[in-house]
C-alpha positions as CSV (number, residue, x, y, z in Angstrom):
1,X,7.5,-31.7,-5.0
2,X,8.2,-30.6,-8.9
3,X,3.9,-29.8,-8.4
4,X,4.6,-27.7,-5.6
5,X,7.5,-25.7,-7.2
6,X,5.1,-25.6,-10.5
7,X,2.3,-24.1,-8.0
8,X,4.4,-22.0,-6.2
9,X,6.3,-20.4,-9.6
10,X,2.7,-19.6,-10.9
11,X,1.6,-17.9,-7.7
12,X,4.8,-16.1,-7.2
13,X,4.6,-14.7,-10.9
14,X,0.8,-14.1,-11.6
15,X,-0.7,-12.8,-8.2
16,X,1.9,-9.6,-7.5
17,X,1.8,-9.0,-11.1
18,X,-2.4,-9.0,-11.5
19,X,-2.1,-7.0,-7.9
20,X,-0.1,-4.0,-9.2
21,X,-2.1,-4.0,-12.6
22,X,-5.4,-4.0,-10.8
23,X,-4.6,-1.8,-8.4
24,X,-3.2,0.8,-10.5
25,X,-6.2,0.6,-12.7
26,X,-8.6,1.5,-9.8
27,X,-6.6,3.8,-8.1
28,X,-6.5,5.7,-11.3
29,X,-10.9,5.2,-12.0
30,X,-11.1,6.8,-8.3
31,X,-8.9,9.9,-9.2
32,X,-5.0,9.0,-8.4
33,X,-2.9,8.6,-5.6
34,X,-3.6,12.3,-4.5
35,X,-6.7,11.7,-3.9
36,X,-8.1,12.3,-0.1
37,X,-9.0,8.5,0.2
38,X,-6.4,6.9,-1.8
39,X,-4.9,5.9,1.4
40,X,-7.8,4.3,2.8
41,X,-7.4,1.5,-0.1
42,X,-4.1,0.7,0.9
43,X,-5.4,0.1,4.4
44,X,-8.1,-2.0,2.9
45,X,-5.7,-4.1,1.0
46,X,-3.1,-4.5,3.8
47,X,-6.2,-5.5,6.1
48,X,-7.3,-8.3,3.3
49,X,-3.5,-9.3,2.9
50,X,-3.1,-10.0,6.7
51,X,-6.2,-12.0,7.3
52,X,-5.3,-14.3,4.5
53,X,-1.6,-14.2,5.6
54,X,-2.8,-15.1,9.1
55,X,-4.8,-18.1,7.8
56,X,-1.7,-19.3,5.8
57,X,0.2,-21.1,8.2
58,X,-2.7,-22.6,9.8
59,X,-4.0,-24.6,6.5
60,X,-2.8,-27.9,5.7
61,X,-4.7,-28.6,2.4
62,X,-2.3,-27.8,-0.4
63,X,-5.1,-25.8,-2.5
64,X,-6.2,-23.7,0.1
65,X,-3.1,-23.0,0.9
66,X,-2.5,-21.8,-3.0
67,X,-5.2,-19.7,-2.8
68,X,-4.7,-17.6,0.4
69,X,-0.9,-17.3,-0.6
70,X,-2.0,-16.0,-4.3
71,X,-4.4,-13.6,-2.5
72,X,-1.9,-12.4,0.2
73,X,0.7,-11.8,-2.6
74,X,-1.9,-10.0,-4.7
75,X,-3.4,-7.5,-2.4
76,X,0.5,-6.8,-1.6
77,X,1.3,-6.2,-4.7
78,X,-2.0,-3.9,-4.7
79,X,-0.5,-1.8,-2.3
80,X,2.7,-0.9,-3.5
81,X,1.9,1.3,-6.9
82,X,-0.5,3.2,-4.6
83,X,1.6,3.8,-1.2
84,X,4.6,4.6,-4.0
85,X,2.4,7.0,-5.8
86,X,1.1,8.5,-2.1
87,X,4.8,8.9,-0.9
88,X,6.0,10.4,-4.0
89,X,3.3,13.0,-4.1
90,X,3.3,13.6,-0.7
91,X,6.8,15.1,-0.5
92,X,8.2,18.1,-2.0
93,X,9.4,17.8,-5.8
94,X,13.2,17.8,-4.3
95,X,12.6,14.9,-1.9
96,X,10.5,12.4,-4.3
97,X,13.6,10.4,-5.6
98,X,15.5,9.8,-2.4
99,X,12.1,9.5,-0.3
100,X,11.3,6.6,-2.6
101,X,15.0,5.1,-2.4
102,X,14.5,5.3,1.3
103,X,11.2,3.5,1.4
104,X,12.5,0.5,-0.9
105,X,15.5,0.4,1.4
106,X,13.5,0.0,4.4
107,X,11.3,-2.2,3.1
108,X,13.9,-4.4,2.1
109,X,15.7,-4.3,5.1
110,X,12.9,-5.1,7.6
111,X,10.4,-6.6,5.2
112,X,12.2,-9.2,2.6
113,X,15.7,-9.3,3.9
114,X,15.4,-10.9,7.2
115,X,11.9,-12.8,7.0
116,X,14.2,-16.3,5.3
117,X,16.3,-15.6,8.3
118,X,14.1,-15.5,10.8
119,X,12.2,-18.3,9.2
120,X,15.1,-20.6,9.7
121,X,15.9,-19.6,13.2
122,X,12.2,-20.3,14.1
123,X,12.5,-23.6,12.6
124,X,15.9,-24.7,14.1
125,X,14.8,-23.6,17.8
126,X,11.2,-25.4,17.6
127,X,12.1,-28.0,15.2
128,X,8.7,-28.3,13.7
129,X,9.4,-28.5,10.2
130,X,9.3,-25.0,9.8
131,X,5.2,-24.3,11.1
132,X,5.9,-21.5,13.6
133,X,8.6,-20.0,11.2
134,X,6.0,-19.4,8.7
135,X,3.8,-18.2,11.4
136,X,5.7,-15.5,12.5
137,X,6.6,-14.8,8.8
138,X,2.8,-14.3,8.0
139,X,1.8,-12.8,11.0
140,X,4.4,-10.3,10.7
141,X,2.0,-8.6,7.9
142,X,0.0,-7.2,11.2
143,X,3.0,-5.2,11.5
144,X,2.3,-3.2,8.0
145,X,-0.9,-2.9,8.9
146,X,-0.7,-0.8,12.2
147,X,2.2,1.1,10.2
148,X,0.1,1.6,7.3
149,X,-3.0,2.7,9.4
150,X,-1.0,5.4,11.3
151,X,0.1,6.8,7.8
152,X,-3.8,6.9,7.1
153,X,-4.5,8.6,10.3
154,X,-1.4,11.3,9.6
155,X,-2.4,11.7,5.9
156,X,-6.1,12.5,6.8
157,X,-4.8,14.9,9.6
158,X,-2.8,16.8,7.3
159,X,-5.9,16.7,4.4
160,X,-8.1,17.9,7.1
161,X,-5.3,20.7,8.1
162,X,-5.0,21.8,4.4
163,X,-8.4,22.1,3.9
164,X,-9.1,24.5,7.1
165,X,-6.2,26.6,5.8
166,X,-7.4,26.7,2.7
167,X,-11.1,27.8,3.6
168,X,-9.4,30.2,6.1
169,X,-7.3,32.0,3.0
170,X,-10.6,31.9,0.6
171,X,-12.8,34.0,3.7
172,X,-9.8,36.1,3.9
173,X,-9.8,36.5,0.1
174,X,-6.2,35.4,-0.4
175,X,-7.3,32.4,-2.7
176,X,-10.2,32.8,-5.4
177,X,-12.5,29.9,-5.1
178,X,-13.7,27.9,-8.5
179,X,-17.0,30.5,-9.2
180,X,-14.5,33.6,-8.7
181,X,-11.9,32.2,-11.1
182,X,-14.8,31.3,-13.5
183,X,-16.3,34.7,-13.3
184,X,-12.8,36.5,-14.0
185,X,-12.0,34.0,-16.8
186,X,-15.5,35.3,-18.4
187,X,-14.9,38.8,-17.5
188,X,-11.2,38.7,-19.5
189,X,-13.0,37.2,-22.4
190,X,-15.4,39.8,-22.7
191,X,-12.9,42.4,-22.3
192,X,-10.9,41.3,-25.4
């Protein structure tokens, strides 16, 4: 029992922390949260977390269980900095703080808060040493994959709409493209 507690403690401290740092580093390398494909990165991480989560309750080997649980928490931790950055940068500055607060509130209300209760209810109903409670709790991650996929769909749609509007404005001469801005900069330097 003491070994299991030690393993669980190590997993809970190392995997999400390592996931947050690795994800933050990687997303900065590909251009940050405001890049078009940053949401795709969260979809990929959520799918990987979900695959591991679906397998966790089906495993009886302690080592495999620990590795899969570590991966679930690692990928989940990797999602947080990216999705938080996307939410904050997608909102107007006046709504960034309330948006982040509401996101955290809903994540806690519908994710972390009900998980132990639902696990307990399933354990009481089925009297199977928590097997079905663990299955439901871990398989609930499928909902996260669906919601992040929906967010990705809307982000790509919004990104494409902004691109089309920008191109239309450039064609009408309302916005200068990079070459025109460069030429104007050179002309201003020549005039001074």
